[in-house]
C-alpha positions as CSV (number, residue, x, y, z in Angstrom):
1,M,-98.9,16.0,45.4
2,L,-97.3,15.6,41.8
3,L,-98.9,17.5,38.9
4,P,-101.8,15.3,37.1
5,P,-101.3,14.2,33.4
6,P,-102.6,16.1,30.6
7,P,-106.3,15.9,30.0
8,K,-107.3,13.0,27.4
9,E,-108.3,15.7,24.7
10,A,-104.5,17.1,24.7
11,R,-103.4,13.7,23.4
12,V,-101.5,13.9,19.9
13,A,-100.9,11.4,17.1
14,L,-97.8,9.4,17.4
15,P,-95.1,10.9,15.0
16,G,-94.1,9.5,11.9
17,G,-90.8,7.6,11.2
18,G,-91.7,4.6,13.9
19,V,-89.1,5.8,16.5
20,L,-90.0,7.7,19.8
21,S,-87.3,9.1,21.7
22,S,-88.8,12.4,23.1
23,L,-92.1,13.9,24.0
24,P,-94.2,17.1,22.9
25,G,-94.8,19.7,25.2
26,D,-93.0,22.0,27.9
27,D,-93.6,20.0,31.3
28,L,-93.7,16.3,30.4
29,L,-91.5,13.5,31.5
30,A,-91.8,9.8,30.6
31,L,-90.0,7.6,33.4
32,T,-89.8,4.3,31.6
33,V,-88.2,1.2,33.5
34,D,-87.0,-2.1,31.8
35,D,-86.7,-5.6,32.1
36,G,-87.9,-7.0,35.8
37,V,-84.8,-9.0,36.8
38,N,-85.5,-8.4,40.5
39,S,-88.8,-9.0,41.8
40,D,-88.1,-6.8,44.9
41,V,-87.2,-3.8,42.5
42,V,-90.5,-4.3,40.7
43,R,-92.6,-4.4,43.8
44,L,-90.7,-1.3,45.3
45,Y,-91.1,0.8,42.1
46,T,-94.7,-0.3,41.9
47,E,-95.2,0.7,45.8
48,F,-93.3,4.1,44.9
49,A,-96.0,4.7,42.3
50,K,-98.8,3.9,44.5
51,V,-97.7,6.1,47.3
52,T,-96.6,9.3,45.3
53,G,-98.8,9.1,42.1
54,V,-95.8,9.0,39.8
55,R,-96.8,7.6,36.3
56,L,-94.7,5.0,34.8
57,T,-94.3,2.9,31.8
58,Y,-92.5,-0.5,32.5
59,F,-91.1,-2.4,29.4
60,V,-91.8,-6.0,30.3
61,S,-89.4,-9.0,29.5
62,G,-91.9,-11.6,30.0
63,A,-89.5,-14.3,30.9
64,F,-88.7,-12.8,34.5
65,R,-90.8,-14.3,37.2
66,S,-91.2,-10.6,38.9
67,W,-94.0,-10.2,36.3
68,T,-96.0,-13.1,37.8
69,E,-95.1,-12.5,41.4
70,N,-96.2,-9.0,41.5
71,R,-99.1,-9.2,39.4
72,D,-101.5,-8.7,42.2
73,L,-99.9,-5.6,43.6
74,L,-99.4,-4.2,39.9
75,R,-102.5,-5.0,38.2
76,P,-104.6,-2.3,39.9
77,L,-102.2,0.4,38.7
78,V,-102.3,-1.0,35.3
79,D,-106.0,-1.0,35.3
80,S,-106.2,2.6,36.3
81,G,-103.6,3.5,33.6
82,Q,-101.1,5.1,36.1
83,I,-98.7,2.2,35.2
84,Q,-98.5,1.2,31.5
85,L,-96.9,-2.1,30.1
86,G,-95.0,-2.1,27.0
87,N,-93.1,-5.1,25.3
88,H,-89.5,-5.6,25.8
89,T,-89.4,-9.2,24.2
90,W,-89.5,-12.4,26.2
91,S,-85.8,-13.0,27.2
92,H,-84.0,-9.6,26.3
93,P,-81.9,-10.8,23.2
94,D,-80.4,-8.5,20.7
95,L,-82.8,-8.8,18.1
96,T,-80.5,-8.0,15.4
97,K,-78.6,-11.1,15.7
98,L,-81.7,-13.4,15.6
99,P,-83.4,-15.0,12.5
100,L,-86.6,-13.1,11.9
101,T,-88.8,-16.0,13.0
102,A,-87.2,-15.9,16.5
103,V,-87.7,-12.0,16.6
104,A,-91.3,-12.5,16.0
105,E,-91.7,-15.2,18.6
106,E,-89.9,-12.9,21.1
107,L,-92.4,-10.2,20.8
108,R,-95.5,-12.8,20.5
109,H,-94.5,-14.5,23.6
110,T,-94.5,-11.2,25.7
111,H,-97.6,-9.9,24.1
112,D,-99.5,-13.3,24.8
113,F,-98.2,-13.1,28.6
114,L,-99.4,-9.5,28.8
115,W,-102.7,-10.2,27.5
116,K,-103.3,-13.4,29.9
117,A,-101.7,-12.0,33.0
118,Y,-102.9,-8.3,32.9
119,G,-105.6,-8.1,30.2
120,I,-103.7,-5.5,28.2
121,D,-102.8,-5.3,24.6
122,A,-99.1,-3.6,24.7
123,R,-99.3,-2.7,21.0
124,P,-97.8,-0.2,19.6
125,Y,-95.1,0.5,22.0
126,F,-92.1,-1.7,21.9
127,R,-88.6,-1.2,23.3
128,P,-85.9,-3.2,21.6
129,P,-83.4,-4.6,24.1
130,Y,-80.2,-2.5,24.1
131,G,-82.2,-0.2,21.8
132,A,-80.9,-2.5,19.0
133,H,-83.2,-2.7,15.9
134,N,-82.8,-2.5,12.1
135,A,-85.0,-2.4,9.1
136,N,-85.7,-6.2,9.3
137,V,-86.6,-5.9,13.0
138,D,-88.8,-3.0,12.5
139,K,-90.6,-4.7,9.6
140,I,-91.4,-7.8,11.8
141,S,-92.5,-5.6,14.7
142,G,-94.7,-3.5,12.6
143,E,-96.2,-6.4,10.9
144,L,-97.2,-7.4,14.5
145,G,-98.6,-4.1,15.3
146,Y,-95.6,-2.9,17.3
147,T,-95.2,0.4,15.2
148,A,-93.6,2.7,17.8
149,D,-90.0,1.8,18.6
150,T,-89.5,3.5,22.0
151,L,-85.8,4.6,22.7
152,W,-84.9,7.4,25.1
153,S,-83.2,10.7,25.4
154,G,-81.7,10.3,28.9
155,S,-80.9,7.4,31.3
156,L,-80.5,6.7,34.9
157,E,-77.4,4.5,34.1
158,D,-78.6,1.8,36.2
159,Q,-78.7,-1.4,33.8
160,V,-75.7,-2.3,35.9
161,V,-75.2,-1.9,39.7
162,A,-74.8,1.9,39.8
163,P,-74.1,4.0,43.1
164,E,-77.0,6.0,44.5
165,D,-75.3,9.3,44.1
166,K,-74.8,8.5,40.3
167,I,-78.5,7.7,39.8
168,V,-79.5,10.9,41.4
169,A,-77.1,12.8,39.3
170,M,-78.3,11.1,36.0
171,A,-81.8,12.3,37.2
172,G,-80.7,15.7,37.7
173,K,-79.2,15.8,34.1
174,Y,-82.0,14.2,32.3
175,F,-85.4,14.6,34.4
176,T,-86.4,17.7,31.8
177,P,-89.3,18.8,29.8
178,G,-90.0,16.4,27.0
179,A,-87.6,13.5,28.0
180,I,-88.2,10.0,27.7
181,V,-85.8,8.6,30.7
182,I,-84.9,4.9,30.7
183,G,-84.2,3.0,34.1
184,H,-84.2,-0.6,35.2
185,L,-86.2,-2.9,37.3
186,N,-83.0,-4.9,38.1
187,H,-80.9,-3.5,41.0
188,L,-81.8,-2.2,44.5
189,P,-79.8,1.1,44.5
190,V,-82.4,3.1,42.7
191,T,-85.1,2.0,45.4
192,H,-83.0,3.9,47.8
193,V,-83.3,7.3,46.0
194,Y,-87.0,7.6,45.2
195,G,-87.4,10.4,47.6
196,Q,-84.8,12.6,45.6
197,L,-86.4,11.4,42.3
198,V,-89.9,12.6,43.4
199,D,-88.4,15.9,44.8
200,L,-86.8,16.6,41.4
201,I,-90.0,16.2,39.7
202,R,-91.7,18.4,42.2
203,E,-89.1,21.1,42.0
204,R,-89.1,21.2,38.3
205,R,-93.0,21.1,38.1
206,L,-92.8,18.1,35.4
207,R,-95.8,16.2,34.8
208,T,-94.9,12.4,34.9
209,V,-96.9,10.8,32.0
210,T,-97.1,7.2,30.5
211,L,-96.9,7.0,26.7
212,N,-100.7,6.5,26.7
213,D,-101.2,9.9,28.4
214,V,-99.4,11.6,25.6
215,Y,-100.3,9.7,22.4
216,I,-103.3,8.7,20.7
217,S,-102.8,4.9,19.8
């Protein structure tokens, strides 16, 4: 069994400054996975969570059909809080290259989709695609209630197709206390190493957490 998340009364206020890239505490790990290009990867990640109890935050790009195709599997874990859904825009553009009206629409479209499909309000957690944001993007996202730009302190480096041993090596490097680690729901190799990922979490006595497990928002 994995260690449980901290009790709700241990949650803390979000830090000031609007950008989140690490966690407080000495045993917390946030595994956050993005996009949803491949419906099978979304399904297999969700089954991995269901079987092991690992807690995950998915940053959803709502244009991908995986979020509709896997809704029935995913919804109970979202309802229980084991999987949290955050906003990763609708179509995954570089927001710094868009007019501000388009930035707002990218966020609103996925916000509305998550409310209709999953009954959740993803605010305040937003991950800008490619980590690309600036003062104008932050102003628009903040006005829409997305005040926590969620970046990362480590990566599985699987935004492109990566060898399984590389993914495991990246987990070995970055599955550390206080880390927010980014992975992707796009390519199948990561689905072949779930056992090794969960073994690392157990060996290091880390508590996997969603952002809602850690912060009062």
